[in-house]
MMTF fields as JSON, N, C-alpha, C and O atoms, coordinates in Angstrom:
{
  "mmtfVersion": "1.0.0",
  "mmtfProducer": "UNKNOWN",
  "numBonds": 335,
  "numAtoms": 336,
  "numGroups": 84,
  "numChains": 1,
  "numModels": 1,
  "chainsPerModel": [1],
  "groupsPerChain": [84],
  "chainIdList": ["A"],
  "bondAtomList": [4, 2, 8, 6, 12, 10, 16, 14, 20, 18, 24, 22, 28, 26, 32, 30, 36, 34, 40, 38, 44, 42, 48, 46, 52, 50, 56, 54, 60, 58, 64, 62, 68, 66, 72, 70, 76, 74, 80, 78, 84, 82, 88, 86, 92, 90, 96, 94, 100, 98, 104, 102, 108, 106, 112, 110, 116, 114, 120, 118, 124, 122, 128, 126, 132, 130, 136, 134, 140, 138, 144, 142, 148, 146, 152, 150, 156, 154, 160, 158, 164, 162, 168, 166, 172, 170, 176, 174, 180, 178, 184, 182, 188, 186, 192, 190, 196, 194, 200, 198, 204, 202, 208, 206, 212, 210, 216, 214, 220, 218, 224, 222, 228, 226, 232, 230, 236, 234, 240, 238, 244, 242, 248, 246, 252, 250, 256, 254, 260, 258, 264, 262, 268, 266, 272, 270, 276, 274, 280, 278, 284, 282, 288, 286, 292, 290, 296, 294, 300, 298, 304, 302, 308, 306, 312, 310, 316, 314, 320, 318, 324, 322, 328, 326, 332, 330],
  "bondOrderList": [1, 1, 1, 1, 1, 1, 1, 1, 1, 1, 1, 1, 1, 1, 1, 1, 1, 1, 1, 1, 1, 1, 1, 1, 1, 1, 1, 1, 1, 1, 1, 1, 1, 1, 1, 1, 1, 1, 1, 1, 1, 1, 1, 1, 1, 1, 1, 1, 1, 1, 1, 1, 1, 1, 1, 1, 1, 1, 1, 1, 1, 1, 1, 1, 1, 1, 1, 1, 1, 1, 1, 1, 1, 1, 1, 1, 1, 1, 1, 1, 1, 1, 1],
  "groupList": [{"groupName": "LEU", "atomNameList": ["N", "CA", "C", "O"], "elementList": ["N", "C", "C", "O"], "formalChargeList": [0, 0, 0, 0], "bondAtomList": [1, 0, 2, 1, 3, 2], "bondOrderList": [1, 1, 2], "singleLetterCode": "L", "chemCompType": "L-PEPTIDE LINKING"}, {"groupName": "VAL", "atomNameList": ["N", "CA", "C", "O"], "elementList": ["N", "C", "C", "O"], "formalChargeList": [0, 0, 0, 0], "bondAtomList": [1, 0, 2, 1, 3, 2], "bondOrderList": [1, 1, 2], "singleLetterCode": "V", "chemCompType": "L-PEPTIDE LINKING"}, {"groupName": "CYS", "atomNameList": ["N", "CA", "C", "O"], "elementList": ["N", "C", "C", "O"], "formalChargeList": [0, 0, 0, 0], "bondAtomList": [1, 0, 2, 1, 3, 2], "bondOrderList": [1, 1, 2], "singleLetterCode": "C", "chemCompType": "L-PEPTIDE LINKING"}, {"groupName": "GLY", "atomNameList": ["N", "CA", "C", "O"], "elementList": ["N", "C", "C", "O"], "formalChargeList": [0, 0, 0, 0], "bondAtomList": [1, 0, 2, 1, 3, 2], "bondOrderList": [1, 1, 2], "singleLetterCode": "G", "chemCompType": "PEPTIDE LINKING"}, {"groupName": "ARG", "atomNameList": ["N", "CA", "C", "O"], "elementList": ["N", "C", "C", "O"], "formalChargeList": [0, 0, 0, 0], "bondAtomList": [1, 0, 2, 1, 3, 2], "bondOrderList": [1, 1, 2], "singleLetterCode": "R", "chemCompType": "L-PEPTIDE LINKING"}, {"groupName": "GLU", "atomNameList": ["N", "CA", "C", "O"], "elementList": ["N", "C", "C", "O"], "formalChargeList": [0, 0, 0, 0], "bondAtomList": [1, 0, 2, 1, 3, 2], "bondOrderList": [1, 1, 2], "singleLetterCode": "E", "chemCompType": "L-PEPTIDE LINKING"}, {"groupName": "ILE", "atomNameList": ["N", "CA", "C", "O"], "elementList": ["N", "C", "C", "O"], "formalChargeList": [0, 0, 0, 0], "bondAtomList": [1, 0, 2, 1, 3, 2], "bondOrderList": [1, 1, 2], "singleLetterCode": "I", "chemCompType": "L-PEPTIDE LINKING"}, {"groupName": "ALA", "atomNameList": ["N", "CA", "C", "O"], "elementList": ["N", "C", "C", "O"], "formalChargeList": [0, 0, 0, 0], "bondAtomList": [1, 0, 2, 1, 3, 2], "bondOrderList": [1, 1, 2], "singleLetterCode": "A", "chemCompType": "L-PEPTIDE LINKING"}, {"groupName": "LYS", "atomNameList": ["N", "CA", "C", "O"], "elementList": ["N", "C", "C", "O"], "formalChargeList": [0, 0, 0, 0], "bondAtomList": [1, 0, 2, 1, 3, 2], "bondOrderList": [1, 1, 2], "singleLetterCode": "K", "chemCompType": "L-PEPTIDE LINKING"}, {"groupName": "MET", "atomNameList": ["N", "CA", "C", "O"], "elementList": ["N", "C", "C", "O"], "formalChargeList": [0, 0, 0, 0], "bondAtomList": [1, 0, 2, 1, 3, 2], "bondOrderList": [1, 1, 2], "singleLetterCode": "M", "chemCompType": "L-PEPTIDE LINKING"}, {"groupName": "GLN", "atomNameList": ["N", "CA", "C", "O"], "elementList": ["N", "C", "C", "O"], "formalChargeList": [0, 0, 0, 0], "bondAtomList": [1, 0, 2, 1, 3, 2], "bondOrderList": [1, 1, 2], "singleLetterCode": "Q", "chemCompType": "L-PEPTIDE LINKING"}, {"groupName": "SER", "atomNameList": ["N", "CA", "C", "O"], "elementList": ["N", "C", "C", "O"], "formalChargeList": [0, 0, 0, 0], "bondAtomList": [1, 0, 2, 1, 3, 2], "bondOrderList": [1, 1, 2], "singleLetterCode": "S", "chemCompType": "L-PEPTIDE LINKING"}, {"groupName": "THR", "atomNameList": ["N", "CA", "C", "O"], "elementList": ["N", "C", "C", "O"], "formalChargeList": [0, 0, 0, 0], "bondAtomList": [1, 0, 2, 1, 3, 2], "bondOrderList": [1, 1, 2], "singleLetterCode": "T", "chemCompType": "L-PEPTIDE LINKING"}, {"groupName": "ASN", "atomNameList": ["N", "CA", "C", "O"], "elementList": ["N", "C", "C", "O"], "formalChargeList": [0, 0, 0, 0], "bondAtomList": [1, 0, 2, 1, 3, 2], "bondOrderList": [1, 1, 2], "singleLetterCode": "N", "chemCompType": "L-PEPTIDE LINKING"}, {"groupName": "ASP", "atomNameList": ["N", "CA", "C", "O"], "elementList": ["N", "C", "C", "O"], "formalChargeList": [0, 0, 0, 0], "bondAtomList": [1, 0, 2, 1, 3, 2], "bondOrderList": [1, 1, 2], "singleLetterCode": "D", "chemCompType": "L-PEPTIDE LINKING"}, {"groupName": "PHE", "atomNameList": ["N", "CA", "C", "O"], "elementList": ["N", "C", "C", "O"], "formalChargeList": [0, 0, 0, 0], "bondAtomList": [1, 0, 2, 1, 3, 2], "bondOrderList": [1, 1, 2], "singleLetterCode": "F", "chemCompType": "L-PEPTIDE LINKING"}, {"groupName": "HIS", "atomNameList": ["N", "CA", "C", "O"], "elementList": ["N", "C", "C", "O"], "formalChargeList": [0, 0, 0, 0], "bondAtomList": [1, 0, 2, 1, 3, 2], "bondOrderList": [1, 1, 2], "singleLetterCode": "H", "chemCompType": "L-PEPTIDE LINKING"}, {"groupName": "TRP", "atomNameList": ["N", "CA", "C", "O"], "elementList": ["N", "C", "C", "O"], "formalChargeList": [0, 0, 0, 0], "bondAtomList": [1, 0, 2, 1, 3, 2], "bondOrderList": [1, 1, 2], "singleLetterCode": "W", "chemCompType": "L-PEPTIDE LINKING"}],
  "groupTypeList": [0, 1, 2, 3, 4, 1, 4, 5, 0, 6, 2, 7, 8, 7, 9, 7, 10, 4, 3, 3, 11, 12, 13, 14, 0, 9, 4, 5, 0, 3, 8, 10, 10, 15, 10, 1, 4, 13, 16, 9, 4, 17, 7, 11, 4, 15, 14, 9, 14, 5, 0, 1, 3, 6, 0, 0, 7, 2, 5, 4, 2, 14, 0, 7, 0, 8, 3, 11, 5, 14, 11, 14, 7, 7, 15, 1, 4, 0, 6, 2, 5, 15, 7, 7],
  "groupIdList": [1, 2, 3, 4, 5, 6, 7, 8, 9, 10, 11, 12, 13, 14, 15, 16, 17, 18, 19, 20, 21, 22, 23, 24, 25, 26, 27, 28, 29, 30, 31, 32, 33, 34, 35, 36, 37, 38, 39, 40, 41, 42, 43, 44, 45, 46, 47, 48, 49, 50, 51, 52, 53, 54, 55, 56, 57, 58, 59, 60, 61, 62, 63, 64, 65, 66, 67, 68, 69, 70, 71, 72, 73, 74, 75, 76, 77, 78, 79, 80, 81, 82, 83, 84],
  "secStructList": [7, 2, 2, 2, 2, 2, 2, 2, 2, 2, 2, 2, 2, 2, 2, 2, 2, 6, 6, 7, 7, 2, 2, 2, 2, 2, 2, 2, 2, 6, 7, 7, 2, 2, 2, 2, 6, 6, 2, 2, 2, 2, 2, 6, 6, 1, 7, 2, 2, 2, 2, 2, 2, 2, 2, 2, 2, 2, 2, 2, 2, 2, 2, 2, 2, 2, 6, 6, 1, 7, 2, 2, 2, 2, 2, 2, 2, 2, 2, 2, 2, 2, 2, 7],
  "xCoordList": [7.927, 7.777, 6.288, 5.866, 5.509, 4.079, 3.412, 2.614, 3.747, 3.148, 3.481, 2.622, 4.708, 5.123, 4.359, 3.962, 4.15, 3.409, 1.953, 1.375, 1.361, -0.028, -0.152, -1.105, 0.8, 0.782, 0.88, 0.197, 1.736, 1.853, 0.535, 0.148, -0.149, -1.43, -2.493, -3.345, -2.447, -3.368, -3.091, -4.022, -1.825, -1.479, -1.952, -2.471, -1.773, -2.209, -3.721, -4.222, -4.449, -5.912, -6.348, -7.214, -5.739, -6.077, -5.728, -6.485, -4.594, -4.166, -5.155, -5.516, -5.586, -6.545, -7.879, -8.509, -8.314, -9.58, -9.521, -10.55, -8.321, -8.157, -7.815, -7.553, -7.818, -7.533, -6.06, -5.679, -5.229, -3.785, -3.366, -4.155, -2.125, -1.586, -0.44, -0.033, 0.063, 1.221, 2.415, 3.195, 2.566, 3.677, 3.542, 4.539, 2.322, 2.094, 2.46, 3.095, 2.054, 2.363, 3.867, 4.405, 4.531, 5.977, 6.667, 7.556, 6.256, 6.844, 6.518, 7.379, 5.282, 4.847, 5.6, 5.982, 5.807, 6.486, 8.001, 8.715, 8.492, 9.943, 10.519, 11.628, 9.767, 10.182, 10.346, 9.88, 11.017, 11.165, 9.872, 9.084, 9.669, 8.436, 8.269, 7.16, 9.349, 9.225, 8.8, 8.264, 9.03, 8.663, 7.178, 6.64, 6.512, 5.094, 4.216, 3.039, 4.78, 4.092, 2.711, 1.776, 2.559, 1.297, 0.443, -0.662, 0.926, 0.241, -1.192, -2.097, -1.408, -2.753, -3.72, -4.861, -3.265, -4.113, -4.382, -5.516, -3.339, -3.514, -4.462, -5.344, -4.283, -5.128, -6.586, -7.485, -6.825, -8.208, -8.986, -10.214, -8.279, -8.934, -9.503, -10.199, -9.196, -9.638, -10.4, -10.202, -11.277, -11.801, -10.938, -10.177, -11.055, -10.168, -10.324, -9.339, -11.545, -11.766, -11.016, -10.472, -10.988, -10.248, -8.758, -8.115, -8.215, -6.791, -6.447, -5.429, -7.281, -7.047, -7.156, -6.373, -8.108, -8.244, -7.012, -6.576, -6.454, -5.239, -4.076, -3.273, -3.991, -2.921, -3.057, -2.054, -4.278, -4.494, -4.122, -3.569, -4.421, -4.025, -2.507, -1.959, -1.835, -0.367, 0.174, 1.165, -0.479, -0.063, -0.206, 0.697, -1.341, -1.543, -0.483, 0.039, -0.168, 0.852, 2.212, 2.951, 2.538, 3.818, 3.945, 4.995, 2.879, 2.89, 3.061, 3.773, 2.405, 2.533, 3.95, 4.497, 4.547, 5.904, 6.913, 7.905, 6.655, 7.559, 7.247, 8.048, 6.078, 5.677, 6.122, 7.142, 5.363, 5.731, 5.033, 5.262, 4.187, 3.462, 4.397, 5.481, 3.942, 4.657, 4.662, 3.601, 5.83, 5.97, 5.238, 4.542, 5.394, 4.753, 3.232, 2.566, 2.694, 1.239, 0.722, -0.328, 1.453, 1.029, 1.015, 0.089, 2.029, 2.09, 1.028, 0.44, 0.774, -0.272, -1.636, -2.46, -1.86, -3.11, -3.267, -4.363, -2.165, -2.201, -2.584, -3.436, -1.979, -2.283, -3.747, -4.406, -4.254, -5.661, -6.593, -7.649, -6.217, -7.032, -7.042, -8.067, -5.927, -5.885, -6.83, -7.528, -6.854, -7.637, -9.131, -9.943, -9.498, -10.921, -11.668, -12.87],
  "yCoordList": [-6.999, -6.18, -5.982, -6.095, -5.687, -5.462, -6.748, -6.723, -7.874, -9.158, -9.483, -9.942, -9.249, -9.517, -8.686, -9.188, -7.417, -6.545, -6.978, -6.962, -7.363, -7.815, -9.087, -9.235, -9.998, -11.214, -10.859, -11.455, -9.883, -9.443, -8.858, -9.093, -8.104, -7.527, -8.604, -8.489, -9.655, -10.776, -11.443, -11.797, -11.614, -12.181, -11.27, -11.745, -9.961, -9.003, -9.052, -9.009, -9.14, -9.207, -10.462, -10.408, -11.602, -12.861, -12.797, -13.284, -12.205, -12.078, -11.203, -11.526, -10.106, -9.205, -9.914, -9.73, -10.72, -11.436, -12.459, -12.81, -12.936, -13.882, -13.18, -13.836, -11.845, -11.097, -10.904, -10.583, -11.094, -10.937, -9.48, -8.583, -9.269, -7.915, -7.729, -8.663, -6.51, -6.219, -7.054, -7.501, -7.268, -8.099, -9.539, -10.171, -10.059, -11.403, -11.468, -12.42, -10.447, -10.391, -10.312, -10.972, -9.52, -9.367, -10.722, -11.078, -11.461, -12.788, -13.754, -14.515, -13.723, -14.642, -14.407, -15.354, -13.136, -12.807, -12.77, -12.712, -12.803, -12.739, -11.382, -11.292, -10.33, -8.97, -8.147, -8.526, -7.019, -6.076, -5.271, -5.169, -4.7, -3.954, -2.787, -2.53, -2.081, -0.944, -1.377, -0.567, -2.626, -3.12, -3.46, -3.496, -3.706, -4.085, -3.144, -3.425, -2.05, -1.11, -0.707, -0.597, -0.485, 0.01, -1.065, -0.774, -2.284, -3.337, -3.586, -3.733, -3.635, -3.911, -2.802, -3.074, -1.568, -0.433, -0.467, -0.266, -0.72, -0.796, -1.932, -1.757, -3.089, -4.248, -4.001, -4.551, -3.177, -2.908, -2.119, -2.06, -1.522, -0.737, -1.608, -1.114, -2.903, -3.834, -4.978, -5.284, -5.611, -6.884, -7.98, -7.717, -9.182, -10.261, -10.546, -10.832, -10.472, -10.716, -9.7, -10.051, -8.445, -7.424, -7.739, -7.639, -8.116, -8.436, -9.636, -9.632, -10.647, -11.822, -11.425, -11.897, -10.573, -10.086, -9.322, -9.472, -8.506, -7.759, -8.727, -8.542, -9.751, -10.743, -11.46, -11.707, -11.795, -12.426, -11.478, -11.911, -10.19, -9.201, -9.108, -8.949, -9.209, -9.211, -10.418, -10.318, -11.553, -12.762, -12.572, -12.919, -12.021, -11.778, -10.823, -11.025, -9.782, -8.818, -9.5, -9.279, -10.314, -11.019, -11.916, -11.956, -12.63, -13.484, -12.651, -13.052, -11.487, -10.61, -10.057, -9.956, -9.697, -9.162, -10.207, -9.873, -11.455, -12.538, -13.036, -13.74, -12.662, -13.079, -12.06, -11.392, -11.952, -11.068, -9.713, -8.865, -9.502, -8.234, -7.076, -7.26, -5.905, -4.682, -4.501, -4.48, -4.374, -4.277, -3.067, -3.17, -1.93, -0.711, -0.85, -0.472, -1.388, -1.548, -2.52, -2.284, -3.61, -4.593, -3.964, -4.199, -3.169, -2.567, -1.479, -1.351, -0.699, 0.318, -0.352, 0.136, -1.467, -2.213, -2.663, -2.603, -3.115, -3.534, -2.357, -2.5, -1.229, -0.044, 0.363, 0.75, 0.279, 0.605, -0.361, 0.05, -1.64, -2.597, -2.247, -2.41, -1.771, -1.358, -0.199, -0.158, 0.737, 1.955, 1.722, 2.513, 0.647, 0.387, -0.05, -0.307],
  "zCoordList": [-3.779, -2.588, -2.275, -1.124, -3.306, -3.103, -2.613, -1.676, -3.256, -2.851, -1.401, -0.648, -1.02, 0.354, 1.36, 2.411, 1.046, 1.958, 2.06, 3.147, 0.938, 0.96, 1.799, 2.564, 1.66, 2.492, 3.972, 4.805, 4.299, 5.69, 6.194, 7.339, 5.349, 5.748, 5.936, 6.816, 5.109, 5.298, 6.642, 7.365, 6.975, 8.288, 9.417, 10.427, 9.244, 10.271, 10.443, 11.567, 9.335, 9.399, 10.142, 11.014, 9.788, 10.453, 11.935, 12.775, 12.255, 13.646, 14.424, 15.555, 13.821, 14.48, 14.703, 15.745, 13.736, 13.877, 15.005, 15.583, 15.319, 16.422, 17.732, 18.741, 17.719, 18.935, 19.211, 20.336, 18.21, 18.381, 18.394, 18.098, 18.737, 18.845, 17.853, 17.163, 17.802, 16.958, 17.391, 16.551, 18.693, 19.169, 18.683, 18.334, 18.658, 18.129, 16.648, 16.194, 15.907, 14.483, 14.265, 13.376, 15.061, 14.971, 15.144, 14.371, 16.151, 16.385, 15.253, 14.811, 14.788, 13.732, 12.421, 11.734, 12.087, 10.832, 10.962, 9.96, 12.202, 12.413, 12.049, 11.522, 12.33, 11.997, 13.269, 14.343, 13.119, 14.221, 14.362, 13.422, 15.555, 15.793, 14.826, 14.357, 14.523, 13.62, 12.217, 11.46, 11.866, 10.54, 10.427, 9.32, 11.545, 11.516, 12.335, 12.562, 12.769, 13.658, 13.143, 13.937, 11.839, 11.284, 10.62, 10.162, 10.561, 9.807, 10.291, 9.469, 11.578, 12.104, 11.689, 11.314, 11.757, 11.368, 9.872, 9.437, 9.079, 7.629, 7.258, 6.418, 7.877, 7.559, 7.917, 7.28, 8.931, 9.344, 8.293, 8.341, 7.355, 6.306, 5.179, 4.292, 5.226, 4.183, 4.827, 6.003, 4.046, 4.528, 3.899, 2.967, 4.397, 3.965, 2.468, 1.787, 1.957, 0.526, -0.338, -1.385, 0.103, -0.646, -0.671, -1.716, 0.472, 0.535, -0.34, -1.032, -0.312, -1.161, -2.634, -3.458, -2.97, -4.335, -4.801, -5.942, -3.918, -4.243, -4.462, -5.376, -3.629, -3.791, -5.134, -5.803, -5.535, -6.837, -7.974, -8.984, -7.818, -8.82, -8.922, -10.013, -7.783, -7.777, -8.53, -9.254, -8.355, -9.053, -10.57, -11.33, -11.0, -12.428, -12.972, -14.069, -12.2, -12.62, -12.718, -13.677, -11.746, -11.748, -12.977, -13.617, -13.299, -14.49, -15.761, -16.681, -15.805, -16.97, -17.078, -18.176, -15.934, -15.956, -16.431, -17.078, -16.108, -16.522, -17.93, -18.545, -18.428, -19.772, -20.796, -20.63, -21.831, -22.931, -22.879, -23.742, -21.876, -21.792, -21.445, -20.891, -21.785, -21.455, -19.932, -19.309, -19.344, -17.884, -17.32, -16.309, -17.969, -17.473, -17.478, -16.515, -18.554, -18.658, -17.598, -17.001, -17.361, -16.356, -14.967, -14.19, -14.652, -13.325, -13.166, -12.092, -14.206, -14.157, -13.942, -13.169, -14.629, -14.462, -13.009, -12.453, -12.392, -10.982, -10.086, -9.209, -10.292, -9.473, -9.654, -8.689, -10.871, -11.123, -10.391, -9.91, -10.301, -9.554, -8.077, -7.414, -7.549, -6.141, -5.899, -4.885, -6.823, -6.644, -6.818, -6.339, -7.498, -7.782, -6.56, -6.63]
}
């Protein structure tokens, strides 16, 4: 769920940089307006490098969750990376 939202925010950021609107994002993602209503505003709070970094952190967490690491510790580490 977290990875999916981060990907949506990356799309919103890219769309905003190209001058797109929430309606454009809605069509691109195949979602209803209520599902993407805040994405452009949320994406504006990050730069693209931050969003990509968060996505990479999600990938590391996902690998840890599927591996032998403690699930709780892996997820807490992910949340700490978001807060940093």
